[in-house]
Every structure is written in structure tokens, then in C-alpha cells.
N, C-alpha and C positions, 0 to 999 in steps of 0.2 A: 744178338741177332742182328743190331744194325750197326755195331761194333763198323765193320768192313765196307757196310755201304756208306759210313760218313768218314770212313778213313780214321777211326779211334783204336787207342793201343787198350783202354779201359774203358768200363761204365764210368761217363761222365756225372750220372746223379744217383749212386746207388745210395739207401741209405744208412749203411753203416758208417761210424765216425772214423775215416780216412785223415791222419794228422796233414797229408799234402793237398787235401783237398780244402784247407780249413781256409774262410774268406770270414771276415770280422767287419761288420759295420759298427757304427757309432757306437750303436747301445752297446755291441758286444766288447767291444774295446773299453769302452765305462767299466760295464759289468766287469769284467777282469780286474782292472784298475782297485777297483772299490773292494775285490775280495783279496789282492795282494796285501793292498793297505790294510786292510782290516788284520793277516795273519804278521805280517811285519812287525804293525806296532801293538800286538797283541791286544788286541780289541775286547777279544770274549767272543760273545754272541755277532754273526754275520747270516745274515738273511739275502738269500738269491731266490726270487720267483718270476713265474713268467707261466703263458700257454703252453699247452698242449702243442710239442713241438717247434718252440720254438728256438730250443737251440742249448738248453740249461745243460744238458751232458756234455755239450761241444764247448761250453764254456768251461765245465770243471775241469774236463781232459787238458784243454789250452792251460789253466791252473796246474795241474799235476806236474806238466813238462816245466815249468817255468820256477818250481821249488827247487833249491839245491837238496845236498845230500843231509843237511843240518837241519832238517824238517822230516820229521815222522808222521808217515799218512795214516789213518783210520779211516778208511770208505764203505759203510751200509749203504748197500741200494735194497734192502730191504726192511724199513723202518719200524713196520707196526709188532714189536716184539716188547717183552720185559727188559728193564734195564739190567737184570742180572745177563740173560741172553743177550742184549747190544754191548755190555762188558765184555763177555766170552768171544765176540766180534774183533771188537777192538783190541783186545790182547792177542788175536789171533795175528791183526795185523801189526803190531807192534812188538810183536815176535817174543810174546808171553805166555807162561805156561799159566791155562786157568782149569785147569781139570780138578773137579774134587773141591773146587775153593767153594765157598758161601759168599752172599750177595756182599755181606760186611769187608771179606777178606779179599773181594776181588776190587772193593773200593781202596781198600786201604793199600792194595798193590798197585793200583794205579796210581794213586797219589806218591807212594815210595818212586816208583818209575819216573814220574814226571817231574820230580823234584831233581831227582839225578841229572835227568834230561836237559834241563837250564842250570846246571851246574858245570854242565860239558857246554854251554853255547846252542844249546838244542830246542827244539821248537815244536809241540805236538799238535799235530793238525787233527779233527775229527769233522769228515763229511758225513754227511746224515740227508739221502735221497730220498725225493717222494714223501718227504715229510709233512704233506699235507694229510696223509694217512694217522698221523700221531692223532694218541687221544691226549687229552689235558692235564691227565694224570701222568702220561709219558712223558710231555712237555716241563712238567715240573721235577720231575727225576733229572731229567736231563739238566735241567737249569741248577743243580746239587753238584755237578761236576763243573761247576763256574766258579764255585768255590773254593777249588783248589788251586790256590794263587800266594804267591809271596807279597810283602809287603807293596810291592815296585811293580809287579806285574800277574798276569795271568798267562796259569801253567797250562791252559792247553787252550787252543783255538775251534769253535765250536760252528761249525757252517751249515745252516737247515736249506734245503735246495728243494723247493716245492712248486706246487700251482697255484694259483689267486686263492684258493681256497684256503691255505695257512695264513693267511693275513686276516680270515674272518674269526680262526681259531684264536691267531693272538690276540685281538682286540675283545675276545670275550672277558668277561667280571673276574671270572678264576685265574685268568693266566695274565692279572694286571703285575705283578711281581716278577714275572718272565719277561713281558715286551720292554719292560725296563732295564731289563738284563742285554735287551738287544742294540748294539753301538751301531750296527751301519745294516741300511736293507735297503737295495738296489731291484727294481723291476725292471727285467727284460722285455724289452718293445721289440715290437716287427720290424722289421725291415723297410726303409721308403723304396718307391719306385726305382728311383737310377740305383740305390743297392741290389736291387732282387735282378736289375738289368745287369750289371758289373756282376754279382753273382754268378750268375748263368753264363756270360762269357770267361769268367775264372776258370769255371768248373769244368766246360770245353774245354780251354786249352792247356789246364791240368791234366786231361784225357787223350792229351795228344793232337785237336783239331785243329788243321792250320788252312781251313778254306775261307769262305768270304762269307758274311755278316750270317747266320743259321736261321737266327729267330727275328723276324719281321719286325716293325714297330708295333703292328697290329697284335701280333702275336705276345709280346711283351704286356701289352697293356691287358689281353685276355685273362694272362699267367698271374699278373700283379693281382688285376681286380677278382681272380677266382681265390688264390691261395692269401690276399691280405698280407704278405709279404711274411708269410709263417716260412722258413726254409723247407720241413718238412712234407709240405703241400709242396712248395714250387718244384722241387724234387720228385715227387711223383708225378705230376702236371708233365714235366719237361721228360721225363722217361716214357709215360705214356704218348706222348708226339713223336718223339723220336719212333718210336717202333709203328705207330700210325703211318708217318713220311714215309718210313722204309717201304712198308707193303704196300702204299701207294705208289713206288717209285718219284716222291716229291723230295725235291734237297734242297729247297727253303721251306719254314716255316711258316704259313703267315694267319693272319686271324680266323678266316674261314677252316682251316686243319686244326684250329684247337679249340675250336667248338662242338666239332667231333669228338672231340676224345674228354671233355668237360661233362 
């Protein structure tokens, strides 16, 4: 609707994760570095937490782009399942046959695969999204997977990605052993005000905008105040603001316009 009005080639604030729109603030760069370090140094369990809409999926997508072919990836986006069902998804992603196998057969098959992969110089990674939805017994079963190791290193690197509720779960008494297995934990924080402004300008530029500054200082302040630096909210606010500006035939977005769409 507003693309031709602002001479844009595509929507700058689409919520779908497009790699070319990737903008990393300091916290995001640190999170990515932690994950890469945990995988390459074979730390076993690594935990990434953050609020809804903070950009955890963006970090994971960036991680996947940076891992070379020596890494075999299993990515589970539906976490609330039994270990047997979880293993079936893992087998699928690793290109293994799971049909008709019992839980113990799946575990033995996974162990055999991991040993052979390690002997070839490979490294297995399992990413579990929405991990805050896991139950205590599920985390305990996942912990058993970390027992697959040699005398020198872990054979599977497990990354748990979830909202802050995951930390409350991990701090429970029954998960003491599990928490001791977590080698690294990084909590993704929101963007600063300067990062929000840079984020907006960056996405506009990638989308093809070449005009004068579109959002003035007052507008930027309103966006940061309302979004609290959460990327998903920044995108939603900016998108609504551009629609409103187009309808109002206004080519400069100010504080007054932003307050109308918030």
C-alpha cells in the first residue's frame, strides 16, 4: 500500500525472518558468539532465553547460516512431546530411519550415529525451540542424551531456546542435575534506543528507501518508548505508521502521527 508512496522496493518491516534484513545489536552479537562457542567447544547444553518477540529465532537462523557442513542439525520447533517422538524428529533431521523402532532402539541408533559422525570429524547439534513448554520429566529425559559422550568430548550439543519461564523451570529442585549440565546460558536483552533507531534506518535502506530521514526524533522516541526495544513490536509500529502516513499523505513521520497509531 505504501511502497510506491515512499519509493520502496519491498516492505521494510515484514515480520517474516529475511536474512538480508538482519540487524544485530550488541546483545544479539554476544548471543550468537555464545552459541557458536558452545557448539564448537562441545559444551553439551547451551541455553538461550529472551522475552516474546525479542529475536531468539533470528539469532538461531543466523547461527544455522554460520555452521558449516561438518555440523548435522536437528531443529525441533514443537517441544512438548515424549522423548520417543522427539527422537523420531531428530532421526528425520539427521537422515536416519526411525520407523518401527522402540525408544531403546532409537537411543542406541542415535548413539551409533553420533559415534560414527564424531569419527568423521563431524558435530551433531540439536536445537529445541519453545523449551519453556517442556515438563520437568521431559528435561530429565533430554539430559540423558548428554550422557552420549567419549572420554574427551560431548557427542551431541543441545541448545534450548525459550522464554524466561524456562529459567524458573530449570531452578526447580527436581532439575538440580539438569541445571548442573548447562554449560552456557545467555539471556537476550532488548535493543537500546540507539540500536532501535539504527535498526529502523537499516531496514528502510535495505527496502530501497533513499530519501531524507523518514522518522524524526519525536517519532523515534515514541517507537522506543512503546516497543521497549523489542524488534517484533518495532516492526509492527513502524508498519502501521507508514500506512497511516501514506493515507494522510504525510512524507515525514513525527511524534503526533506515531501517537495516532499507538
